[in-house]
N, C-alpha and C positions, 0 to 999 in steps of 0.2 A: 841359180840359173841366170847367168849373165848373158842375156839375149838382147840383141839390138834389132828391133822391128821397124819396118818402114810403114808409114801410113799409106793406105790404099789410094791409088790414083783412079780417076774416072776412066772407065773403059767402055767400049762399045758393047752392046748386047752380044751374048753367046761367045764372048772371048774366053770364058772359063767353063768349058763343057764338062769338066770332071765333077764328080760328087765327092763330098768329104764329110768327116765326122763333125758334129756340132757341139761337142762338149768343150766349148771354147771360152768359157766364162773368164777363167783366170788368164788364159793366153791372150785374149782380146784386150782385157784391161791392161796387161803389161805392154802389149803392142801400142796402145794409145799413150800410156803414161811414160813410156821410155822414148818416145819420139823426141829427138834432140838431146837425149840424156848425156851422151858422151861429150857433146859440146859444152854442156853445163858443168860437167865434172872437171873439164879442163879450165874453165873460166872462173869458177866459184871456189875459193879456198875453203869455205865452210864445208862443202861437200867432200873435198879432198881430205879434210881432217877426219870426217866420219869414215871414209873408205879405209884410212890407215888403221882405224880401230880393229878392223877385220883383216889386217894385213893386206890392205888395198884390194877390196872385192873386185874392182874393175880389172886390175892387173892379174889377179889370181884366176879369174874366169874371163878369158878373152871373148869379145863380142862375136856373135855368129850372125851375119846378115841373113835374113829370111824373107822370102816373098810372102806377103800377107795372104795372097789369093790361093797359094798352094800349101800353106802350112797346116799340118794335121796335129791336133792336140794329143799329148801323151795320156790325157785323162781318159780312162775307158768309158765307153757308152753304157748307160743303163739299158737302153734299147738301141738297136741299130737304126739310127736316123741319119740320112745322108742329105746333102744340100748341093744345089747348083746355083751360083750367082748368075742372074741374067743381066742385071745392070748394077753397078756399084753406086751408092749414093754419095752424099756430101757430109763432111764433118765427122764428129766423133762416133764410135761404134756403140751399140747397145750392150750393156754389161749387167751383171747381177745387181738387182735393186732398182734398175731403171723402170719407169712406167712408160710403156710404149702403146701407140695406137696403130693398128694395121688394117689394111683391106686385104681380103683373100677370097679365092675360090677353091673348090675342092673337086678332084676327080679320082676315080679308081685308076689303077695302073693299066686297065683296059680302055681308058679314056672315056668311061661313062661318067657323066656329070652328076655330082652329088648336090642336092638342093640345100646347100649350107654355104653361106657367104657373108661377107661384110664389105662395105664400100666407104668411100670418103665421106658420104653423108651420114652413115651410121657405122662407124668403125668399131672394131673390137679393141677395147683398151684393157690392159692388164699389167701387173707388175711382175717382172722376171724374178722368179724365186718364191712367189706367193702360192703357186700351184692351184690357181683357180681357173685355168684353161687347159686345153689338151697339151700333153707333154711335147708333142711334135711342134706345136706353135711356140710354146714357151722356150724350149731349147733351140728351136730352129731360127729364131730371130736374133740370137746372140751373135754379135759381130756385124750385124747390118747397120748401115748408116741411113740417115733420113733420105727418103725418096728412092732408096735402093729397092730392087725387086729380086726375089729368090724363089726357087722351087725347092720344096722340102718333101723328101720321099720318106714315108713313115710306115712302120708296121702297124698292124691293127692295135697292138697293146699300147701304143703311144698315141692312138687316134680314137676312132669311134668304138673300140672295145673297152675304153676306159670307163670306169663307173661314173655315171652322170652324163655321159656324152653319147650313149648308144642312140641309133636312129633306125626307124622301121625300114627306110629305104637303103640302108647299108648293111649287107649281110655280115655275120660274124666272120672274123679272120680276114677282113678286107684290107689290103694295103692301099695306101692313099698318097696322092701327090697334091700338096697345097701350093698354090701360086700366090705369093705374098708380096705386098708392097708396104714398106715401113713409112707411115705418114708423119709420125712425131715421136720424139724422145724427150723425156724430162726426168730429173733436172740436168742441166749441163754439167759436164765434168770439168775439173781444173784445166787450164791451158797447158797442154803437154809440152809445148815448146820451151816453157820457162819454169817447169816444176819437175822435180826428180822423184821417181818411185823405182826402187831397185830391190831385188830380192835374191837371196842365196839360200839354198837348202843345205843346212849343216848336217842334219841327220834325217834319213829317209822315213823311218818309222815303219809300221806294219798295219795290215788290215785295209779296209776300204778307205778311199779318199773322202774328205769332207767336200760336199758340193753346195751349190747355191740353194738357198731355202732351208738348209739344215741347221740344227742347233749344234753349237760347238762350245767346248769348255777348254780354256787355255790358261797357261801361265804366261805372263809377259813381263819383260824388263825393258824400260825405256832409258836410254843414255843420251847425254848431251854431246856436243861436238868435241868435248875434252875427254869423253869416256866416263864421266861421272854419272852414276845412277840417280835418276830423278824420280823414278817410280818403279816399283816392283811388287807383283802379287805374291812374291815369296817372302816378303817382310812379315813379321809376326802378327801385325794388325790387319793384314790383307788376306783375301781369299782369291782362288782362281776366278777368272771372268767367264761368264756364260752368256752367249748371245746367239741370235739367229741371223745367218748371213743373208743380206739383202733387205733388211728392215730398218736400216739407218740407225741402229742402236749404239754403234761405236764409231770411232773415226774411220774415214774412208780407207786409209792405208792399211789398217788392221782388218777391216771387213773384207776387202778384196784380197789381202795378202795371205789369208788363211785358207783360201780355196785350194783344194788339192792336197792339203796336209793329211798325213796318216797318223794314227794313234802313236804317241810318243815321238812323233816327228818334230824336228826343230828347224826353224827358219829365221833368218835375219833379214830385216827390212830397213832400207834407208827411206825415210818419209819426210818430204818437204812440208813447209807450213800449209800449203794448199790441201794436202792430203791428211792433215791433222784435224780436219773438220768432218762432220758427218755428211753423207751424200745429200740429204735433204735440207741441210742447214739447221736442223733441230739440235737441241742440247744433247750431248753424248751422255750415256749412262756411266761412262768412265770419267772420273774427275782427275785428269792428269795435268800437272803444272808445266805445260810445254813452254820452253824458252821462247821469247819473242823473236819472230822472223828467223828462226834457225831450223835446219833439218835435224832430225834425231835418228838414232839407231834403235830399232825395236827387235828384241829377241823374243820369239814366240815358240812355245812348246805345247803341242796338242795333248790333251788328257783324255782318258777313257770316260 
């Protein structure tokens, strides 16, 4: 998927009146990570060498300029949640695994106020993919930047009809509009201007896609810039890797790069040193001898 995304610019409120799907976790991550990617590919011979391993991924899959604000993810929704950005914030977007703090109010689609809210003094804080808040809020903040505001339109099944979130003042089957402000995002992502993250789907696979917060089992092979294998779970003394997306258990490039894979799907990732670390800076459960200050090619195969 050789896509060149542009970082969102600040715009005045109500400049994007349309609603769109919010299964954007992988798309938003690639949007951020690929900013400046093609300038880097042209100037860094290390990255050019890796591209040649796959018959030059960049040349084989021409970049397609896309407008961040109007892009709709190809990943199907679990529930039909739509969003409308009222104001775009500053900096990096929220992706799977980020811990975010939000202020919000809630209304029915008939504009009746629901007595459920959070504010800057007492924000709602949760980790995307941990599934400890309503699906509408967890999925709906993906792609937001700090200080951005967004309206999330959600069916009851993704809001107050969810187990543990029912309220006496909200009738069953009530569709809801959440008005959300993103107050904070942690931890910061690598600087997208100087780091490369690129992916290509080699084989589509079948069945449902792997989404944020789900457990996935994969085979992976890591190669250096010369194409030499430095780590493979297919070696006799190795086993497939199992991890939960969004928990910072493996290096960032792999964690975000498997989102959207289907069973037996195969994907190639070009991962720069900054994405060879975990999101939270903790020690990875994978002990891979990454070469110093070099990008690597990672082939990933999703297993049942």
